C-alpha positions as CSV (number, residue, x, y, z in Angstrom):
1,M,143.6,4.7,176.6
2,A,139.9,4.0,175.5
3,F,138.8,2.6,172.4
4,Y,135.3,2.7,170.5
5,E,136.2,-0.5,168.3
6,Q,139.4,-1.7,169.7
7,E,139.6,-5.0,167.5
8,W,139.4,-3.0,164.3
9,E,141.6,0.1,165.6
10,T,144.5,-2.2,166.7
11,M,144.3,-4.6,163.9
12,P,147.7,-5.6,162.1
13,L,148.4,-3.9,158.9
14,E,148.7,-7.2,157.2
15,K,145.1,-8.1,157.9
16,L,144.0,-4.5,157.2
17,A,145.6,-4.9,153.7
18,A,143.6,-8.0,153.0
19,I,140.4,-6.1,154.0
20,Q,141.4,-3.2,151.7
21,L,141.9,-5.5,148.8
22,E,138.6,-7.2,149.1
23,K,136.7,-3.8,149.7
24,F,138.6,-2.1,146.7
25,K,137.6,-4.8,144.5
26,Q,134.0,-4.7,145.5
27,Q,134.1,-0.8,145.1
28,A,135.6,-1.1,141.6
29,R,132.8,-3.5,140.5
30,R,130.3,-0.9,141.9
31,V,131.7,2.1,140.3
32,Y,132.2,0.2,137.0
33,K,128.3,0.3,136.7
34,N,128.6,4.1,136.3
35,P,129.0,5.4,132.9
36,F,131.7,7.9,133.9
37,F,133.9,5.3,135.7
38,K,133.4,2.6,133.1
39,A,134.7,5.0,130.5
40,R,137.6,5.7,132.6
41,F,138.4,2.1,133.4
42,D,138.0,1.3,129.6
43,Q,140.3,4.0,128.4
44,T,143.0,2.9,130.9
45,G,142.5,-0.7,129.8
46,I,141.4,-2.0,133.1
47,H,138.5,-4.1,134.2
48,P,137.5,-4.7,138.0
49,E,138.1,-8.3,137.6
50,D,141.6,-7.5,136.6
51,I,142.4,-6.3,140.3
52,K,144.0,-9.3,142.0
53,T,146.4,-7.7,144.3
54,L,146.9,-4.1,145.9
55,D,149.8,-3.6,143.3
56,D,146.8,-3.9,140.6
57,I,145.2,-0.9,142.1
58,K,147.9,1.4,140.5
59,G,146.1,0.7,137.1
60,V,142.8,2.2,138.3
61,P,142.6,5.6,137.0
62,F,142.7,8.8,139.2
63,V,139.7,11.0,140.0
64,V,140.4,14.8,140.6
65,K,138.2,17.7,141.7
66,K,137.5,18.7,138.3
67,D,135.7,15.5,137.5
68,L,133.3,15.9,140.6
69,R,132.4,19.4,139.5
70,E,132.1,18.4,135.8
71,C,129.7,15.5,136.9
72,Y,127.6,17.7,139.5
73,P,125.3,16.8,140.6
74,L,124.7,13.1,140.1
75,G,127.1,11.9,137.5
76,L,129.2,10.0,140.0
77,L,126.3,8.3,141.7
78,S,127.1,4.6,141.7
79,G,124.4,3.4,144.1
80,N,120.8,3.6,143.8
81,W,119.2,7.1,144.0
82,D,116.3,5.7,145.8
83,D,118.5,4.6,148.6
84,V,120.0,8.1,149.1
85,V,118.9,9.7,152.5
86,R,121.1,12.7,152.5
87,V,122.9,15.3,150.4
88,H,125.9,17.5,151.3
89,M,128.2,19.6,149.2
90,T,130.9,22.4,149.2
91,S,129.8,26.0,149.1
92,G,130.6,26.5,145.5
93,T,131.5,30.0,145.9
94,T,134.3,29.8,143.4
95,G,132.4,27.7,140.8
96,V,130.5,24.6,140.7
97,P,130.2,22.9,144.0
98,V,131.4,19.3,144.8
99,A,128.5,17.1,146.1
100,M,128.4,14.0,148.3
101,V,125.3,11.8,148.6
102,Y,124.8,9.2,151.5
103,T,122.6,6.0,152.0
104,K,121.6,5.2,155.5
105,N,124.4,2.8,155.7
106,D,126.8,5.5,154.6
107,L,125.7,7.7,157.5
108,R,126.1,4.7,160.0
109,V,129.8,4.2,158.8
110,W,130.5,7.7,159.0
111,S,129.2,8.0,162.6
112,R,131.2,5.0,163.6
113,L,134.4,6.5,162.3
114,M,133.9,9.7,163.9
115,A,133.1,8.0,167.1
116,R,136.6,6.4,167.0
117,N,138.1,9.6,166.3
118,F,136.5,11.4,169.3
119,T,137.2,8.4,171.7
120,A,140.9,8.3,170.5
121,G,141.1,12.1,171.1
122,G,139.9,11.8,174.7
123,L,136.2,12.6,174.6
124,K,134.0,10.9,177.3
125,K,130.4,10.3,177.7
126,G,129.9,13.0,180.2
127,D,131.4,15.9,178.2
128,I,129.5,18.7,177.4
129,V,130.2,19.8,173.8
130,Q,129.7,23.0,172.0
131,Q,129.5,22.0,168.2
132,A,130.4,25.4,166.4
133,H,131.1,23.7,162.9
134,G,128.5,24.9,160.6
135,Y,125.4,23.0,160.0
136,G,123.8,22.8,156.5
137,L,125.4,21.7,153.3
138,F,128.8,21.6,154.9
139,T,129.6,18.2,156.1
140,G,131.4,19.3,159.2
141,G,128.5,20.0,161.6
142,F,126.5,16.8,160.8
143,G,129.6,14.8,160.6
144,F,130.5,16.0,164.1
145,H,127.0,15.9,165.6
146,Y,125.9,12.4,165.0
147,A,129.1,11.0,166.3
148,L,129.1,13.0,169.3
149,E,125.7,11.6,170.3
150,E,126.7,8.1,169.3
151,I,129.4,8.3,172.1
152,G,126.9,9.8,174.4
153,A,128.1,13.3,174.8
154,K,125.8,16.2,175.6
155,V,125.8,18.3,172.4
156,I,124.9,22.2,172.4
157,P,124.5,22.6,168.4
158,T,125.4,26.2,168.2
159,G,126.7,26.0,164.7
160,A,129.2,28.7,163.6
161,G,129.2,32.4,164.6
162,G,127.4,34.4,167.5
163,T,130.7,34.6,169.4
164,E,129.2,36.4,172.5
165,R,126.6,33.8,172.8
166,Q,129.2,31.1,172.3
167,L,131.0,32.4,175.4
168,R,128.0,33.0,177.4
169,L,127.0,29.4,176.8
170,M,130.3,28.1,177.7
171,Q,130.0,29.8,181.2
172,E,126.3,28.9,181.7
173,W,126.5,25.3,180.8
174,G,130.1,24.5,181.8
175,T,131.3,23.5,178.3
176,T,134.2,21.1,178.2
177,V,134.7,20.5,174.5
178,F,134.7,23.0,171.8
179,T,134.6,22.3,168.0
180,G,134.9,24.6,165.0
181,T,137.7,25.8,162.7
182,P,141.1,26.5,164.2
183,T,140.7,30.2,163.1
184,Y,137.4,30.4,164.8
185,A,139.1,28.8,168.1
186,V,141.6,31.7,167.9
187,Y,139.0,34.4,167.4
188,I,137.0,32.8,170.5
189,G,140.0,33.1,172.6
190,E,140.8,36.7,171.5
191,A,137.1,37.7,172.2
192,A,137.3,36.1,175.6
193,R,140.3,38.1,176.5
194,E,138.7,41.5,175.4
195,K,135.5,40.7,177.5
196,G,137.7,39.9,180.4
197,I,137.0,36.1,180.4
198,D,139.9,34.1,181.6
199,P,139.6,30.7,179.9
200,V,141.5,29.0,182.6
201,K,139.8,30.4,185.6
202,D,136.3,31.2,184.1
203,L,135.7,28.2,181.4
204,K,136.1,24.4,181.7
205,L,137.2,23.8,178.3
206,R,139.7,20.8,178.2
207,L,139.4,19.5,174.6
208,G,139.0,21.1,171.3
209,F,138.3,19.3,167.9
210,H,139.2,21.8,165.2
211,G,139.1,21.2,161.4
212,G,138.1,22.7,158.0
213,E,141.3,24.1,157.3
214,P,145.1,23.7,157.9
215,C,146.5,24.1,161.3
216,S,150.2,24.3,162.2
217,D,151.7,23.1,165.3
218,E,152.4,26.7,166.3
219,M,148.7,27.6,165.7
220,R,147.7,24.7,167.8
221,A,150.1,25.6,170.6
222,R,148.5,28.9,170.7
223,I,145.0,27.7,170.6
224,N,145.8,25.3,173.6
225,E,147.0,28.2,175.6
226,R,144.4,30.8,174.6
227,L,141.3,28.5,175.3
228,G,142.8,26.8,178.3
229,Y,142.7,23.2,176.9
230,T,146.2,21.9,178.4
231,A,145.6,23.9,181.6
232,H,142.5,21.8,182.2
233,G,144.5,18.4,181.3
234,G,143.5,18.1,177.6
235,G,144.5,19.7,174.2
236,M,143.4,20.6,170.7
237,R,142.8,17.7,168.3
238,R,143.3,18.5,164.6
239,V,140.5,17.1,162.3
240,Y,141.1,16.1,158.7
241,G,138.5,15.4,155.9
242,L,137.1,16.0,152.6
243,T,133.6,16.3,151.1
244,E,135.0,14.0,148.3
245,M,135.6,11.3,150.9
246,G,132.3,11.9,152.7
247,G,133.3,14.6,155.1
248,P,135.6,14.7,158.3
249,M,137.0,11.3,158.7
250,A,140.4,11.5,160.7
251,M,141.8,13.0,163.8
252,D,144.6,13.1,166.3
253,C,144.5,10.9,169.4
254,E,145.5,11.8,172.9
255,Y,149.2,11.1,172.0
256,V,149.0,13.9,169.1
257,A,151.4,11.7,167.1
258,G,149.6,12.2,163.9
259,I,146.2,12.1,162.4
260,H,144.8,8.5,162.3
261,I,143.2,7.5,159.0
262,W,141.1,4.4,159.2
263,A,142.6,1.8,156.8
264,D,139.6,-0.5,157.1
265,H,137.7,2.3,155.3
266,Y,140.3,4.3,153.3
267,L,143.1,3.2,151.3
268,V,146.0,5.5,151.8
269,E,148.5,6.2,149.0
270,V,151.4,9.0,149.1
271,L,152.6,9.8,145.5
272,D,155.1,12.1,143.9
273,P,152.7,14.7,142.2
274,E,154.8,14.9,139.2
275,T,155.6,11.3,138.6
276,L,152.6,9.9,140.3
277,Q,154.8,7.1,141.8
278,D,154.9,5.9,145.3
279,V,157.1,7.8,147.5
280,P,159.1,6.0,150.3
281,P,157.4,5.8,153.7
282,G,158.1,8.9,155.8
283,K,158.9,11.1,152.6
284,P,156.6,13.9,151.5
285,G,154.1,13.5,148.7
286,E,150.5,14.0,147.5
287,L,147.8,12.2,149.6
288,V,145.6,10.1,147.4
289,L,142.6,8.4,149.0
290,S,140.1,5.6,148.2
291,N,136.8,5.4,150.0
292,L,136.2,1.7,150.6
293,S,132.9,1.6,152.4
294,F,130.4,4.2,151.1
295,E,127.8,2.7,148.8
296,A,126.0,5.8,147.2
297,M,129.1,7.7,145.9
298,P,132.3,5.9,146.4
299,I,135.4,7.6,145.0
300,L,138.6,5.5,144.0
301,R,142.0,7.0,144.0
302,Y,141.1,10.5,144.6
303,R,144.1,13.1,144.4
304,T,143.4,15.3,147.4
305,G,146.1,17.7,146.4
306,D,147.2,17.8,150.0
307,R,151.2,17.5,150.5
308,V,151.7,15.2,153.4
309,I,154.1,12.9,155.3
310,V,152.5,9.6,156.5
311,D,153.8,7.3,159.0
312,Y,152.8,3.5,158.9
313,A,154.3,2.6,162.2
314,P,151.8,1.8,165.1
315,C,151.0,4.8,167.2
316,P,151.8,4.9,170.9
317,C,148.2,4.9,171.6
318,G,148.2,1.3,170.2
319,R,146.2,2.0,167.0
320,T,147.8,0.5,163.9
321,H,146.4,2.7,161.1
322,P,148.4,5.1,158.9
323,R,148.9,8.6,160.4
324,I,149.5,12.0,158.7
325,V,152.3,13.3,160.7
326,K,152.9,16.5,158.7
327,F,150.9,18.8,156.4
328,L,153.2,20.6,154.0
329,G,150.4,22.8,152.3
330,R,148.2,22.0,149.4
331,V,149.2,21.6,145.8
332,D,146.7,24.1,144.5
333,D,147.7,26.5,147.4
334,M,151.1,27.0,146.0
335,L,152.0,30.4,144.7
336,L,154.3,30.8,141.7
337,V,156.1,34.2,142.7
338,S,159.0,35.2,140.3
339,G,159.7,31.6,139.6
340,T,159.6,30.5,143.2
341,N,157.3,28.2,144.7
342,V,155.6,29.7,147.8
343,F,153.2,28.0,150.3
344,P,151.2,30.0,152.7
345,S,152.1,27.5,155.5
346,Q,155.6,28.7,155.3
347,I,154.6,32.1,156.0
348,E,152.4,31.0,159.3
349,Y,155.4,28.8,160.4
350,V,157.7,31.7,160.6
351,L,155.3,34.3,162.0
352,L,153.7,32.1,164.7
353,R,157.3,31.4,166.3
354,H,157.1,34.9,167.5
355,P,154.8,35.4,170.6
356,E,154.9,39.2,169.9
357,L,152.7,38.6,166.6
358,S,149.0,37.7,166.7
359,E,147.7,34.8,164.7
360,N,146.0,37.4,162.2
361,W,148.1,37.9,159.0
362,L,147.5,38.5,155.3
363,L,149.9,37.8,152.4
364,V,149.6,40.4,149.5
365,V,151.1,39.1,146.0
366,G,151.5,42.1,143.8
367,E,153.5,43.4,140.8
368,K,155.8,46.2,140.6
369,K,157.6,47.2,137.1
370,G,156.8,43.9,135.9
371,L,158.2,42.0,138.9
372,H,156.2,40.0,141.4
373,T,156.2,41.2,144.9
374,L,155.2,39.7,148.4
375,E,154.2,41.7,151.5
376,V,152.9,40.3,154.7
377,L,150.6,42.3,156.7
378,V,150.7,41.2,160.4
379,E,149.3,42.4,163.8
380,P,151.5,42.6,166.8
381,M,150.0,41.6,170.0
382,P,148.3,44.4,172.0
383,E,151.1,44.4,174.6
384,A,153.9,44.3,172.2
385,E,156.3,47.1,171.2
386,L,158.2,46.4,168.1
387,N,160.7,48.4,166.2
388,E,162.4,48.5,162.9
389,Q,165.0,46.1,163.9
390,F,162.3,43.4,164.7
391,T,160.8,43.7,161.2
392,A,164.1,43.7,159.6
393,E,165.1,40.4,161.4
394,L,161.6,39.0,160.5
395,E,162.1,39.8,156.9
396,K,165.4,37.8,157.0
397,E,163.6,34.8,158.5
398,L,161.1,34.9,155.8
399,H,163.8,35.2,153.1
400,A,165.6,32.2,154.4
401,S,162.4,30.1,154.5
402,L,160.9,31.2,151.0
403,E,164.0,31.9,149.3
404,I,162.4,35.2,148.1
405,R,162.2,38.7,149.6
406,C,159.1,39.3,151.5
407,K,158.3,42.9,153.0
408,V,156.8,42.9,156.4
409,T,154.2,45.6,157.4
410,L,152.9,45.9,161.1
411,V,149.4,46.9,161.2
412,P,147.3,47.9,164.0
413,Y,145.8,45.1,166.2
414,G,142.3,44.4,165.1
415,S,142.8,46.0,161.6
416,L,142.8,42.8,159.8
417,Q,139.6,40.7,159.2
418,R,138.5,38.0,161.4
419,F,136.8,34.7,160.4
420,E,134.2,32.5,161.9
421,G,134.8,29.9,159.3
422,K,137.9,29.2,157.1
423,A,140.5,32.0,156.9
424,V,141.3,33.8,153.8
425,R,145.2,34.4,154.1
426,V,146.2,35.5,150.6
427,L,145.3,38.5,148.4
428,D,146.7,38.0,144.9
429,K,146.5,41.3,143.1
430,R,148.6,40.4,140.1
431,G,146.9,40.9,136.7
432,K,145.5,37.7,135.4
């Protein structure tokens, strides 16, 4: 097992906790100079100098996405604008974007953390990496690119899209590592099959680092098979990150035993989203993160909206940092349908247990005579021959999982939209 910064990656949690406390205190003093944070601290009745232990952190106010949007573009800047060398932000397609700015040191820290991730995931200096996360304002492309070069990998910066070209480059250059969203990885595998390309025989892909959207274990298994990762001795590594925390920041290691979050740079809390109290280790809750190292725009106690289970035990790889071992969906992805909470991840879990079904599906939420309805449009695989009994059994499985009836409609293969970035899986047609 290779390490990028072994001393830090294997540091006992007790030592990490002491580092976290000192860094949190430093960041609290930094953000207190910002008018927004000072007002929040003062309203809560806490001063940075009141933080003496990690328990005292519980008095620090939360930050939510709404705060970042209302303070756009620079209302949360706590560093010196003259020291800022780069700006990233979300697309803002559904409203005001979320921005993050970086000093040179912030970028160095980010590259080092991602280099830890790639090394833990099995990337080697000689690997040829096709980097298909989008470049530009999105954090993913640059977050990957500079860390890949830090390790010494050979980077082909394709960015997202151009699927035929992606496949041609994989063949011409002997690409061994592919990055991009999980949805795009699935699409690449589908396109390869349609063009008569056998990823196992015709390509050399052994690793995939895929992030930017949730990915279930079932989806990962399909990507491993469709792109030949496992056949070539590797596999897919899930990537986690948020613009609010600086971008992609955490990944699986080679043991695929959970996504490592580097505790010397991020403080992890898992809270009950209703009571905002700690949940016991191993129990589900909302992930709350504090950025302990960035200078320009540090965010403390950010409510990510991600429902997770975190394991604090050492990983089999020897790393000691907390690991996200399960994603349970996003708090804001939850749909309230006739009084029942429905998460799209529940739908995918049921569908992808069936090899006869493709990875392409759409959940349609509607209304009929004043009642809410659920319908899943899903494509069978080209070679599959499915009947009404299969559909009826699938509806029973979904009912058992969702505790609400959900109609299943099989649609022709290729009829649903494909995505080169994040997939859109829900169409809510209810009147607002």
